[in-house]
C-alpha positions in Angstrom: 65.8 97.2 95.6 68.7 99.7 95.9 70.9 99.4 99.0 72.9 102.1 100.5 73.9 100.6 103.9 74.9 96.9 103.8 76.7 94.5 106.1 78.8 92.9 103.3 79.9 93.8 99.8 81.2 90.8 97.8 83.2 91.9 94.8 83.1 89.1 92.2 80.6 86.2 91.5 82.9 83.3 90.8 82.7 80.2 93.1 84.3 82.1 96.0 81.9 85.1 95.9 78.9 82.9 95.2 79.6 80.6 98.2 80.3 83.5 100.4 77.0 85.1 99.4 75.2 81.8 100.3 76.8 81.5 103.7 76.2 85.1 104.6 72.7 85.1 103.3 71.9 82.2 105.5 73.4 84.1 108.4 70.9 86.9 107.7 73.5 89.4 106.7 72.6 92.0 104.1 74.8 91.3 101.1 75.5 93.1 97.8 77.0 90.6 95.3 78.7 92.5 92.4 79.1 90.6 89.2 80.4 91.8 85.9 80.5 88.3 84.3 84.3 88.4 83.6 85.0 85.2 85.5 88.0 83.3 84.1 86.2 80.0 83.5 83.6 81.6 81.1 85.6 80.1 78.2 85.7 76.7 79.7 83.5 74.0 78.2 83.3 71.9 81.4 84.5 72.1 85.0 85.7 69.1 86.8 86.7 67.9 90.3 83.7 69.2 92.2 81.7 66.4 93.8 78.1 66.2 92.5 79.0 68.7 89.8 81.8 66.9 87.8 81.6 68.0 84.1 79.2 70.9 84.7 79.3 73.8 82.3 80.5 77.0 84.1 77.4 78.9 83.0 75.1 76.2 84.4 77.1 76.2 87.7 76.7 80.0 87.9 73.0 79.8 87.2 72.3 77.0 89.8 74.3 79.0 92.4 72.4 82.2 91.7 69.1 80.5 91.9 70.0 79.0 95.3 71.2 82.3 96.6 67.9 84.0 95.5 66.1 82.0 98.1 67.7 84.3 100.7 66.1 87.7 100.7 69.2 89.3 102.4 71.4 88.8 99.3 71.1 91.2 96.4 72.8 90.4 93.1 74.0 93.4 91.0 75.2 92.8 87.4 77.7 95.7 87.3 81.4 96.5 87.8 82.7 98.0 91.1 84.9 100.9 90.0 86.1 102.2 93.4 86.4 101.1 97.0 87.4 103.7 99.7 88.2 102.9 103.3 86.3 105.4 105.6 87.6 106.8 108.9 85.0 104.7 110.8 86.4 101.5 109.3 83.5 101.0 106.8 83.9 101.2 103.0 82.4 103.3 100.3 81.8 101.0 97.3 81.0 102.7 93.9 79.9 100.9 90.8 80.5 102.0 87.2 77.0 103.2 86.9 77.5 105.4 89.9 75.5 103.5 92.5 77.1 104.0 95.9 77.0 101.6 98.9 78.4 101.7 102.4 79.6 98.3 103.6 80.8 97.2 107.0 82.8 94.3 105.5 84.1 93.8 102.0 85.2 90.5 100.4 87.5 90.7 97.4 86.7 87.7 95.1 87.4 89.1 91.7 89.6 86.3 90.5 92.4 86.6 88.0 92.9 86.7 84.3 95.3 84.8 82.1 98.2 86.5 80.2 99.1 84.3 77.3 102.3 84.1 75.3 102.3 86.4 72.2 101.3 83.7 69.7 98.7 84.2 67.0 95.4 82.4 67.6 96.3 81.2 71.1 93.2 82.9 72.7 91.0 81.6 69.9 92.0 78.0 70.8 91.9 78.5 74.6 89.0 76.6 76.2 88.3 74.6 73.1 91.4 72.7 72.3 94.1 74.4 74.4 93.8 74.3 78.2 95.9 75.2 81.2 94.9 72.7 83.9 95.6 68.9 83.7 93.3 68.2 86.6 90.4 69.9 84.7 91.0 68.5 81.2 93.7 65.7 81.5 91.2 62.8 81.8 89.5 63.7 78.6 92.8 63.9 76.7 94.4 60.7 78.1 96.8 59.0 75.7 96.4 61.7 73.0 99.2 63.5 71.4 99.5 66.7 73.3 101.2 70.0 72.7 102.6 71.9 75.6 103.4 75.7 75.3 105.6 77.1 78.1 108.2 79.8 77.8 109.5 79.4 81.4 111.8 76.4 82.1 110.3 75.7 85.5 106.8 75.8 84.2 107.8 73.7 81.2 109.2 71.0 83.3 106.4 71.0 85.8 103.6 70.8 83.2 105.5 68.2 81.2 105.9 66.0 84.2 102.3 66.4 85.2 100.9 65.6 81.8 103.2 62.7 81.2 100.9 60.7 83.6 97.9 61.3 81.3 99.9 60.9 78.0 103.4 60.0 77.1 103.1 61.5 73.6 104.1 65.0 74.3 105.6 67.9 72.3 107.0 70.8 74.3 107.2 74.1 72.5 109.1 76.9 74.3 108.5 79.6 71.8 112.2 80.7 71.5 113.3 80.0 75.1 116.4 77.8 75.3 116.2 75.2 78.1 119.2 74.1 80.1 121.1 71.0 79.3 119.8 69.3 82.5 116.3 70.0 81.5 116.7 68.8 78.0 118.3 65.6 79.2 115.5 64.9 81.6 112.9 65.5 79.0 114.8 63.3 76.4 114.9 60.4 78.9 111.1 60.4 78.7 111.0 60.7 74.9 109.4 64.2 75.1 110.0 66.2 71.9 111.3 69.7 72.6 111.1 72.5 70.0 112.6 75.8 70.9 111.9 77.6 67.7 109.6 80.6 67.9 106.0 79.7 67.2 104.6 81.4 64.0 100.9 80.5 64.7 98.5 77.9 66.0 96.4 76.8 63.0 92.9 75.8 63.9 89.4 75.6 62.7 87.0 77.5 64.8 89.3 77.3 67.7 90.0 73.6 67.3 93.8 73.0 66.8 95.0 71.3 63.7 98.7 72.0 63.9 101.4 74.2 65.3 103.6 76.1 62.8 107.1 77.5 63.8 109.1 80.3 62.3 111.5 77.7 61.0 108.6 76.4 58.8 108.4 73.2 60.9 104.8 72.1 61.2 103.7 69.5 63.8 100.2 68.1 63.7 98.4 68.2 67.0 94.7 68.5 68.0 95.0 69.3 71.7 97.4 70.9 74.1 98.1 72.8 77.2 99.6 76.3 77.8 101.3 77.7 80.9 99.9 81.3 81.1 100.9 83.9 83.7 98.1 85.4 85.8 97.2 89.0 86.9 94.5 90.5 89.0 92.3 92.7 86.8 92.1 95.5 89.4 94.2 97.2 92.1 91.8 97.1 95.0 94.2 95.2 97.2 97.0 97.7 96.6 94.9 100.9 96.8 93.3 99.7 100.1 96.7 99.1 101.6 96.7 95.3 101.9 100.0 93.7 102.9 101.4 91.8 100.0 104.0 89.1 99.5 106.9 89.9 97.2 105.2 88.0 94.4 102.0 90.2 94.9 99.9 87.6 96.7 97.7 89.0 99.4 98.7 88.2 103.0 95.7 86.4 104.7 95.0 84.6 107.9 93.0 81.3 108.0 89.7 83.2 107.8 90.7 85.2 104.7 91.2 88.4 106.6 93.7 90.8 105.0 95.9 93.2 107.0 93.2 95.9 106.5 90.5 95.6 109.2 87.1 94.6 107.7 88.6 93.6 104.3 88.7 89.9 103.3 89.9 88.1 100.2 89.1 84.6 98.8 89.7 82.5 95.7 92.2 83.2 92.9 92.6 86.9 93.5 94.3 86.3 96.8 97.1 84.0 95.5 97.2 85.2 91.8 97.2 81.5 90.8 94.8 79.2 89.1 92.5 77.2 91.4 89.5 74.8 91.2 85.8 75.4 91.7 85.8 73.4 94.9 88.9 75.2 96.5 87.7 78.7 95.6 84.2 77.9 96.9 85.7 76.5 100.1 87.8 79.7 100.6 84.7 81.8 100.0 82.9 79.7 102.7 85.8 80.3 105.2 85.9 84.0 104.5 82.1 84.3 105.0 82.3 82.5 108.3 85.0 84.8 109.4 83.0 87.9 108.3 79.9 86.9 110.1 81.8 85.8 113.2 83.6 89.1 113.3 80.4 91.1 113.0 78.7 88.9 115.6 81.4 89.6 118.2 81.8 93.2 117.4 78.1 93.9 117.7 77.4 91.8 120.8 
């Protein structure tokens, strides 16, 4: 069924968008959920920290969520990319997909998530999600007491990640890929017997994404089977900027407690709002809050 006029357009089908769709569908709001399957956790083997779903595979989580949402006839799932969103003079939005289907939505939720930007190191993306991870809360338990590699080019991130991981394992190698750490940082790490290598990294040697060792430009080789990396993150689109959302200096979207942006009828939830990594349960919670705000705003405006 093609829709032209809808109550809510939800851009992105990660946990935030999925949970928002469920809440709005149960509220009998017509919803178009747009999903191009570029969610960040698609490379993750297992997701953790979500009660009743600890250890679930992201693809299974997505399938279960979509099957639950399908019970509500008001929600329509579109496997396509939203290419453009335009704010109309009447406060609604024109939403256009890459296959040139157009919708007019009263409310829009941005839940497109973020994407990692990795250090420029050969084979790093090949290892990511298999033997190299970014979140200790997601993967630290499984790697307890193992020798762990940490790749971080920024001193603050290097220290933070090292201190976090030290609770799971005290056998750590910190590789800064050419970044020199301050003497205070080096002293703090040395007190806890954390090995620091500042030489540029030549490559991550692996077998089908499973790390075997890290090789440096100095020809130093350190054997290691698992590790963590501190990537930076970006939004993969400019919807917040082009629609005129107020942003913090660091690019995060200014929101109220209901996920409302500074643009009327435009909401945001999940990782796209803060441009930082989150968990399934937190993103889903933010999607829930935004959906409640969207429905409540419509109820009051139409009463």
